[in-house]
VEXDREN-2710 file (C-alpha; in Angstrom, 1 decimal):
% VEXDREN-2710
k/r/px/py/pz
1/MET/-8.4/11.8/36.9
2/SER/-8.4/10.7/33.3
3/ASP/-8.1/12.5/30.0
4/GLY/-9.6/11.2/26.8
5/GLY/-7.8/11.3/23.4
6/GLY/-8.5/10.1/19.9
7/LEU/-11.7/10.1/18.0
8/GLY/-14.1/9.9/20.9
9/ALA/-12.4/7.0/22.5
10/GLU/-11.8/7.6/26.2
11/GLN/-8.2/7.0/27.3
12/GLU/-6.8/7.0/30.8
13/GLY/-4.3/9.7/31.6
14/THR/-2.2/10.4/34.7
15/PRO/-2.2/14.0/36.0
16/GLU/1.1/15.6/36.7
17/ARG/1.0/16.1/40.4
18/GLY/3.6/18.3/42.1
19/GLY/4.8/18.2/45.6
20/LEU/4.1/20.5/48.5
21/ARG/6.7/22.9/47.1
22/ALA/4.8/23.1/43.9
23/ALA/1.6/23.7/45.8
24/LEU/3.2/26.6/47.7
25/GLY/4.1/28.0/44.3
26/GLY/0.3/28.1/43.5
27/LEU/-0.3/30.9/46.1
28/THR/-2.3/33.7/44.5
29/THR/-1.6/37.4/45.2
30/ARG/-4.2/37.3/48.0
31/GLY/-2.5/34.3/49.6
32/ARG/0.9/35.8/49.3
33/SER/-0.4/39.1/50.8
34/PHE/-1.9/37.3/53.8
35/LEU/1.3/35.3/54.3
36/ALA/3.4/38.4/54.2
37/ALA/1.1/40.3/56.5
38/GLY/1.1/37.4/59.0
39/VAL/4.9/37.2/59.0
40/ALA/5.2/41.0/59.4
41/ALA/2.7/41.0/62.3
42/ALA/4.6/38.2/64.0
43/VAL/7.9/40.1/63.7
44/CYS/6.4/43.3/65.0
45/SER/4.8/41.5/68.0
46/LEU/8.2/40.1/69.0
47/LEU/9.8/43.6/68.7
48/LEU/7.0/45.4/70.5
49/GLY/6.1/42.6/73.0
50/GLN/2.5/42.4/71.9
51/ALA/1.1/38.9/72.4
52/ASP/-2.3/39.8/70.8
53/LEU/-0.5/41.0/67.6
54/LEU/1.4/37.6/67.5
55/ARG/-1.9/35.7/67.5
56/VAL/-3.2/37.9/64.7
57/GLY/0.0/37.3/62.7
58/LEU/-0.2/33.6/63.2
59/LEU/-3.8/33.5/62.0
60/LEU/-3.0/35.6/58.9
61/ALA/0.0/33.3/58.0
62/ALA/-1.8/30.1/58.8
63/LEU/-4.9/30.7/56.6
64/PRO/-3.1/30.5/53.2
65/LEU/-0.9/27.6/54.4
66/VAL/-3.9/25.6/55.5
67/CYS/-5.6/26.4/52.1
68/VAL/-2.5/25.1/50.3
69/LEU/-2.4/21.9/52.4
70/VAL/-6.1/21.2/51.9
71/LEU/-6.0/21.9/48.2
72/HIS/-2.8/19.8/47.8
73/ARG/-4.5/16.8/49.6
74/THR/-7.7/17.2/47.5
75/ARG/-8.1/14.2/45.1
76/TYR/-11.0/14.6/42.7
77/ARG/-11.6/11.6/40.5
78/VAL/-12.6/13.1/37.2
79/ALA/-12.8/11.3/33.9
80/GLY/-12.6/13.1/30.6
81/SER/-12.7/12.5/26.9
82/ARG/-11.9/14.7/23.9
83/THR/-13.5/14.3/20.5
84/LEU/-12.4/15.9/17.3
85/SER/-15.0/16.3/14.6
86/PRO/-13.4/15.9/12.2
87/ALA/-9.8/15.1/13.0
88/ARG/-8.6/16.0/9.4
89/VAL/-9.8/19.2/7.9
90/PRO/-8.9/21.3/4.9
91/ALA/-7.1/24.6/5.5
92/ALA/-9.5/27.4/6.5
93/ALA/-12.1/24.9/7.7
94/GLU/-13.3/24.5/11.2
95/SER/-13.1/21.5/13.5
96/ARG/-15.2/21.1/16.6
97/VAL/-13.6/19.9/19.8
98/ARG/-15.9/18.4/22.4
99/LEU/-14.7/17.9/26.0
100/VAL/-16.7/15.6/28.3
101/ILE/-15.9/15.8/32.1
102/GLU/-17.4/13.3/34.5
103/ASN/-17.1/13.1/38.3
104/VAL/-16.6/9.4/39.0
105/SER/-16.1/9.9/42.8
106/ARG/-18.7/9.8/45.5
107/LEU/-18.0/13.4/46.6
108/PRO/-19.0/16.5/44.7
109/THR/-16.3/18.7/43.3
110/GLY/-15.8/22.4/43.9
111/VAL/-15.6/25.0/41.1
112/LEU/-13.3/23.7/38.4
113/MET/-11.6/25.6/35.6
114/LEU/-10.8/23.7/32.4
115/GLN/-8.1/24.8/30.0
116/ASP/-7.1/23.0/26.9
117/ARG/-3.7/23.7/25.3
118/VAL/-3.9/24.6/21.6
119/PRO/-1.2/26.2/19.3
120/TYR/-1.7/29.9/18.8
121/VAL/-2.3/29.2/15.1
122/LEU/-5.6/27.6/16.0
123/GLY/-6.8/30.5/18.0
124/PRO/-7.0/31.6/21.7
125/ARG/-6.6/29.0/24.4
126/PRO/-10.1/27.8/25.4
127/ARG/-11.1/28.1/29.1
128/PHE/-14.3/27.0/30.8
129/VAL/-15.5/27.4/34.4
130/LEU/-17.6/24.5/35.7
131/ASP/-19.7/24.9/38.8
132/ARG/-20.0/22.2/41.4
133/VAL/-20.2/18.8/39.7
134/GLU/-22.3/16.3/41.7
135/ALA/-21.1/12.7/42.3
136/GLY/-21.6/10.8/39.1
137/GLY/-22.4/14.1/37.3
138/ARG/-21.4/14.9/33.8
139/ARG/-20.6/18.2/32.0
140/GLU/-19.9/18.8/28.3
141/VAL/-18.2/21.8/26.7
142/SER/-17.0/22.4/23.2
143/TYR/-15.0/24.9/21.2
144/ARG/-13.9/25.3/17.6
145/VAL/-10.5/25.6/16.0
146/ARG/-9.5/26.8/12.6
147/SER/-6.2/27.3/10.8
148/ASP/-5.3/28.8/7.4
149/LEU/-2.0/27.0/7.5
150/ARG/-1.7/23.3/6.8
151/GLY/0.2/21.1/9.3
152/ARG/-0.3/18.8/12.3
153/TYR/-1.3/20.6/15.5
154/PRO/-1.3/19.0/19.0
155/LEU/-4.4/19.6/21.1
156/GLY/-3.9/19.1/24.8
157/PRO/-3.1/18.0/27.3
158/LEU/-6.1/19.1/29.3
159/GLN/-5.5/21.2/32.3
160/LEU/-7.7/21.3/35.4
161/ARG/-7.3/24.3/37.7
162/LEU/-8.4/23.9/41.3
163/SER/-8.9/26.8/43.8
164/ASP/-9.9/27.1/47.4
165/PRO/-13.0/29.0/48.5
166/PHE/-11.0/31.9/49.9
167/GLY/-9.0/32.4/46.7
168/MET/-5.7/31.9/48.5
169/CYS/-4.2/29.2/46.2
170/GLU/-4.7/27.8/42.7
171/LEU/-3.3/24.5/41.5
172/THR/-3.1/23.2/38.0
173/ARG/-3.3/19.5/37.3
174/SER/-2.1/18.6/33.8
175/PHE/-2.8/15.3/31.9
176/SER/-0.5/13.5/29.6
177/VAL/-2.9/12.5/26.8
178/ALA/-3.1/14.8/23.7
179/ASP/-4.8/14.5/20.3
180/THR/-3.6/15.7/16.9
181/LEU/-5.5/17.9/14.4
182/THR/-4.3/17.5/10.8
183/VAL/-4.9/20.4/8.5
184/VAL/-4.5/19.3/4.9
185/PRO/-4.3/21.4/1.8
186/ARG/-7.6/22.5/0.2
187/THR/-8.6/20.7/-2.9
188/GLU/-10.4/22.2/-5.8
189/PRO/-12.8/20.3/-8.1
190/LEU/-11.4/20.0/-11.6
191/PRO/-13.3/19.6/-14.9
192/PRO/-13.3/16.0/-16.1
193/VAL/-11.2/16.7/-19.2
194/ARG/-8.9/14.2/-20.9
195/LEU/-5.2/14.9/-21.0
196/ALA/-2.8/13.6/-23.6
197/GLY/-1.5/10.2/-22.4
198/GLY/-4.6/9.4/-20.4
199/ALA/-6.0/6.0/-20.8
200/PRO/-8.8/5.4/-23.3
201/GLY/-11.9/6.0/-21.5
202/TYR/-10.4/8.7/-19.2
203/GLY/-13.5/8.8/-17.1
204/GLU/-12.8/5.3/-15.8
205/GLY/-9.0/5.6/-15.8
206/ARG/-8.7/2.0/-17.0
207/GLN/-7.4/0.2/-20.0
208/ARG/-7.7/-3.4/-20.7
209/SER/-5.1/-5.9/-21.8
210/PRO/-6.9/-8.5/-23.9
211/ALA/-6.7/-12.0/-22.7
212/LEU/-6.8/-13.5/-26.1
213/ALA/-4.8/-12.4/-29.1
214/GLY/-5.3/-15.6/-31.0
215/GLU/-5.8/-19.3/-30.4
216/ASP/-2.0/-19.8/-29.9
217/ASP/-1.7/-16.9/-27.4
218/VAL/-4.2/-18.2/-24.9
219/ILE/-3.0/-18.3/-21.3
220/PRO/-5.4/-20.7/-19.6
221/ARG/-5.9/-21.3/-15.9
222/GLY/-7.6/-24.1/-13.9
223/TYR/-11.3/-24.4/-13.8
224/ARG/-13.0/-22.9/-10.7
225/HIS/-16.5/-23.5/-9.4
226/GLY/-18.8/-21.0/-11.1
227/ASP/-16.8/-20.4/-14.3
228/ASP/-18.7/-20.3/-17.5
229/LEU/-18.3/-23.5/-19.4
230/ARG/-18.3/-21.6/-22.6
231/ARG/-14.8/-20.4/-21.6
232/VAL/-13.4/-23.9/-21.4
233/HIS/-10.2/-24.3/-23.5
234/TRP/-10.4/-27.8/-24.8
235/ARG/-6.9/-28.0/-26.2
236/SER/-5.3/-27.1/-22.9
237/THR/-7.8/-29.4/-21.1
238/ALA/-6.6/-32.3/-23.2
239/ARG/-2.9/-31.3/-22.7
240/TYR/-3.1/-30.9/-18.9
241/GLY/-5.7/-33.6/-18.2
242/GLU/-8.0/-31.2/-16.3
243/LEU/-10.5/-28.6/-17.1
244/MET/-8.8/-25.3/-18.2
245/VAL/-10.5/-22.0/-19.0
246/ARG/-9.5/-18.9/-20.8
247/ARG/-8.4/-16.0/-18.6
248/GLU/-10.7/-13.0/-18.6
249/GLU/-9.6/-9.6/-19.7
250/GLN/-7.4/-8.1/-17.0
251/PRO/-8.2/-4.5/-16.3
252/GLN/-5.2/-2.3/-15.8
253/LYS/-5.3/1.0/-14.0
254/ALA/-3.9/4.0/-15.9
255/ARG/-0.9/5.3/-14.0
256/CYS/-0.1/8.9/-13.1
257/THR/2.8/10.6/-11.2
258/VAL/2.3/14.0/-9.7
259/LEU/5.7/15.7/-9.4
260/LEU/6.1/18.6/-7.0
261/ASP/9.1/20.8/-6.9
262/THR/9.8/21.7/-3.3
263/ARG/13.2/23.3/-3.6
264/ALA/13.6/26.3/-1.4
265/ALA/15.5/28.1/-4.1
266/ALA/12.6/27.6/-6.5
267/HIS/9.9/29.2/-4.4
268/GLN/10.1/32.7/-2.8
269/GLY/7.9/33.9/-0.1
270/ALA/5.8/32.2/2.6
271/GLY/2.3/32.1/3.9
272/PRO/-1.1/31.0/2.6
273/ASP/-0.8/33.1/-0.6
274/SER/2.7/32.1/-1.5
275/ALA/3.6/30.3/-4.7
276/PHE/4.7/27.2/-2.8
277/GLU/1.4/26.9/-1.0
278/TRP/-0.4/27.3/-4.4
279/ALA/1.7/24.4/-5.8
280/ILE/0.9/22.2/-2.8
281/THR/-2.8/22.9/-3.1
282/ALA/-2.7/22.3/-6.9
283/ALA/-0.8/19.0/-6.4
284/ALA/-3.4/17.8/-3.9
285/SER/-6.3/18.7/-6.2
286/VAL/-4.8/16.9/-9.1
287/ALA/-4.0/13.8/-7.1
288/VAL/-7.5/13.6/-5.6
289/HIS/-9.1/14.3/-9.0
290/LEU/-7.2/11.5/-10.7
291/LEU/-7.8/9.0/-7.9
292/GLU/-11.5/9.7/-8.2
293/ARG/-11.2/9.0/-12.0
294/GLY/-9.7/5.5/-11.3
295/PHE/-6.0/6.3/-11.8
296/SER/-3.2/4.7/-9.9
297/VAL/-1.5/7.9/-8.6
298/ARG/1.7/8.5/-6.7
299/LEU/3.2/11.7/-5.4
300/LEU/6.8/12.4/-6.1
301/THR/9.0/15.3/-4.9
302/ASP/12.3/16.7/-6.2
303/THR/14.2/14.7/-3.5
304/GLY/13.0/11.4/-5.1
305/ALA/10.7/10.5/-2.2
306/SER/7.4/9.1/-3.3
307/VAL/4.0/8.4/-1.7
308/PRO/2.7/5.7/-1.4
309/GLY/5.8/3.5/-1.1
310/PRO/9.3/4.0/-2.3
311/ASP/8.5/2.6/-5.7
312/GLY/5.1/4.2/-6.0
313/THR/3.2/0.9/-5.8
314/GLY/1.1/-0.6/-3.1
315/GLY/-1.8/1.1/-1.5
316/THR/-2.8/3.2/-4.5
317/GLU/-5.9/1.1/-5.1
318/SER/-7.2/1.6/-1.5
319/ALA/-9.6/4.3/-0.4
320/ASP/-6.9/5.6/1.9
321/ALA/-4.6/6.7/-0.9
322/ALA/-6.0/10.2/-1.1
323/GLY/-5.8/10.5/2.7
324/LEU/-2.2/9.3/2.7
325/MET/-1.1/11.9/0.1
326/LEU/-3.0/14.7/1.8
327/ASP/-1.4/13.8/5.2
328/THR/2.0/13.9/3.5
329/LEU/1.3/17.3/1.9
330/ALA/0.0/18.6/5.2
331/VAL/3.6/18.6/6.6
332/LEU/5.6/19.0/3.5
333/GLU/8.3/21.7/3.7
334/HIS/10.9/23.2/1.5
335/SER/13.8/20.9/0.5
336/GLU/17.5/21.8/0.5
337/GLU/18.0/20.2/-2.9
338/THR/19.6/22.4/-5.6
339/GLY/18.4/20.4/-8.5
340/LEU/15.8/17.9/-9.8
341/SER/18.1/14.9/-10.3
342/GLY/16.5/13.0/-7.5
343/ALA/13.1/13.1/-9.3
344/TYR/14.8/12.2/-12.5
345/ASP/16.4/9.1/-11.0
346/ALA/13.1/8.0/-9.3
347/LEU/11.2/7.9/-12.6
348/ARG/11.3/4.6/-14.4
349/GLY/12.0/5.0/-18.1
350/GLY/8.9/5.1/-20.2
351/ASN/6.6/3.4/-17.7
352/GLU/5.1/6.3/-15.8
353/GLY/2.1/6.9/-18.0
354/LEU/0.9/10.5/-17.4
355/LEU/3.2/12.9/-15.5
356/VAL/1.8/16.1/-14.0
357/ALA/4.5/18.4/-12.6
358/PHE/4.5/21.7/-10.7
359/PHE/7.8/23.5/-11.1
360/GLY/9.1/26.7/-9.4
361/ASP/11.8/28.9/-10.7
362/LEU/14.2/27.1/-13.2
363/ASP/17.6/28.1/-14.4
364/GLU/18.9/26.8/-17.7
365/GLU/20.5/23.7/-16.2
366/GLN/17.4/22.6/-14.4
367/ALA/15.3/23.3/-17.4
368/ALA/17.5/20.8/-19.3
369/VAL/17.0/18.2/-16.6
370/VAL/13.2/18.7/-16.9
371/GLY/13.6/18.1/-20.6
372/ARG/15.2/14.8/-19.9
373/ILE/12.5/13.9/-17.4
374/ARG/10.0/14.1/-20.3
375/GLN/11.7/11.1/-21.9
376/ARG/10.8/8.9/-18.9
377/CYS/7.0/9.1/-19.1
378/GLY/4.3/8.5/-21.6
379/ALA/2.8/12.1/-21.5
380/ALA/3.8/15.1/-19.5
381/VAL/2.0/18.3/-18.4
382/ALA/3.9/21.0/-16.5
383/PHE/2.6/24.0/-14.6
384/VAL/5.5/26.5/-14.3
385/LEU/5.0/29.0/-11.5
386/ASP/5.9/32.6/-12.4
387/GLY/7.6/33.7/-9.2
388/ASP/7.9/37.3/-10.4
389/SER/4.1/37.6/-10.4
390/TRP/4.0/36.5/-6.7
391/LEU/6.9/38.7/-5.5
392/PRO/7.6/41.4/-8.0
393/GLY/10.7/43.5/-7.4
394/PRO/11.1/47.2/-8.2
395/GLY/9.3/48.1/-11.3
396/GLY/7.7/44.7/-11.4
397/ILE/10.9/42.9/-12.4
398/ARG/12.7/40.3/-10.2
399/PHE/15.0/38.0/-12.0
400/SER/17.4/36.1/-9.7
401/ALA/20.8/35.2/-11.0
402/GLY/20.6/32.5/-13.7
403/GLN/16.8/32.4/-13.7
404/MET/15.1/32.5/-17.1
405/PRO/11.9/34.4/-17.6
406/VAL/8.8/32.2/-17.4
407/ASP/8.0/32.5/-21.1
408/GLU/11.5/31.1/-22.0
409/ARG/11.1/28.3/-19.5
410/VAL/7.7/27.3/-20.9
411/LEU/9.0/27.4/-24.5
412/MET/12.0/25.3/-23.6
413/LEU/9.7/22.7/-22.0
414/HIS/7.4/22.7/-25.0
415/LYS/10.4/21.9/-27.3
416/ALA/11.2/19.0/-25.0
417/GLY/7.7/17.6/-25.5
418/TRP/5.9/18.9/-22.4
419/THR/2.5/20.5/-22.4
420/ALA/3.6/23.4/-20.3
421/LEU/1.6/26.4/-19.0
422/PRO/2.8/29.4/-17.0
423/VAL/1.1/30.0/-13.7
424/ALA/0.7/33.7/-12.6
425/TYR/-0.6/35.0/-9.3
426/GLY/-4.4/34.7/-9.2
427/THR/-4.7/32.1/-11.9
428/THR/-7.2/29.4/-11.0
429/LEU/-6.3/25.7/-11.3
430/PRO/-9.5/24.6/-13.0
431/GLU/-8.9/27.1/-15.7
432/LEU/-5.3/25.9/-16.2
433/TRP/-6.4/22.3/-16.1
434/ARG/-8.9/22.9/-18.9
435/CYS/-6.2/24.8/-20.9
436/ALA/-3.8/21.9/-20.5
437/ALA/-6.3/19.6/-22.1
438/ASP/-7.2/22.0/-24.9
439/HIS/-3.5/22.7/-25.8
440/ALA/-2.2/19.2/-25.4
441/GLY/-0.7/18.2/-28.8
442/ALA/-0.5/21.7/-30.1
443/GLY/2.7/22.9/-31.6
444/PRO/5.3/24.6/-29.3
445/ASP/4.7/28.1/-30.6
446/ARG/0.9/28.0/-30.5
447/ALA/0.8/26.2/-27.1
448/ALA/3.3/28.7/-25.6
449/GLN/1.3/31.6/-26.9
450/SER/-2.0/30.2/-25.7
451/GLY/-0.5/29.1/-22.4
452/ALA/1.0/32.6/-21.8
453/ALA/-2.5/34.1/-22.4
454/ALA/-4.0/31.6/-19.9
455/GLY/-1.4/32.3/-17.3
456/GLY/-1.5/36.1/-17.6
457/GLY/-5.2/36.4/-17.9
458/ALA/-5.9/36.0/-14.2
END
């Protein structure tokens, strides 16, 4: 038998076959009852001296044992494949799982029960009963899975349950091949506004470094077939003795870092409606939005880990950059860090371009670290989550020890040069994104007041 894994690609799998002892463990209640009745009849026949009762007891005991032996010796050659469509889905979206079973032997099978192992988060375990599959026959079944929680979930291995015609024994053959369903955070479409620090021509996310600043600043290169002769630089040609042309303008991608605060102490609560999950969804939305606008984006956490690459370079220009970040966010958990020093050390001074950060609860010390982070980027936008609005305490107040109210945190970040907005429960990210663009460059008092109105207006 074989089990398929991957995106429609059939892979060979080896079923886990047990010995005869395992087969005896597959006796059903009916089989155990027949066996017990046979043993009891045989004992009674010996005590009472009834030969006919002994024959009846042997028949009752032999029937389930013969069924176990026959079922254990049964070797169906069944090929199978599993297809996930799609293999990566946003949270709360459905994925269709298709199972194809084919009898590759020359003998027909009996009744087969298929069961695919799935985590309880994805729903009930799917089971299918297949009637007799003729030689060379093919059967196809499908089911759907759905999860509100992001993560990576294994599907499989596929289990095949065999039973005898009398219902005395059931054996389960399991395969070793499994697939993985990746549930990534949902992303929201954001308005194409321009934030402070974005490249000129935000819609393209590009800025150009001029190749020529003057006749003496020319950096020529060798002539290549197809180059325009009007770009030949004759002075360099005379100097090097070969045709040299002026370099073209080199497009440079605007850079952006998305900073996500994952500290367990900064986010209270759990589940799809928690502040931490909102921050992950928002970070995913911003990263995808800026990648679509042509930015070179990297994802950075409070631990200093960055995606893609340890230095945030490499792979950002490929079409897989968004998928790589979403896959990382799918399995991101709380960190045990107590501060944001790891993120501060990971940022290069003054070369980060635009920085978009999502912070949880901040005490006075960490708010000061965030202020120093501002000095290591060209422009900075911060979304400060108001944990009290997600998990209000008695009377609607829940200030942990050393924590500042969200308005004070936002004002402190504004004074450090951030464009900061508070995030209350129920606030939509597109609204905050537009407010961040509208209030970029505003004074600290005005921006703090308008940001508080935006955060509390949800």
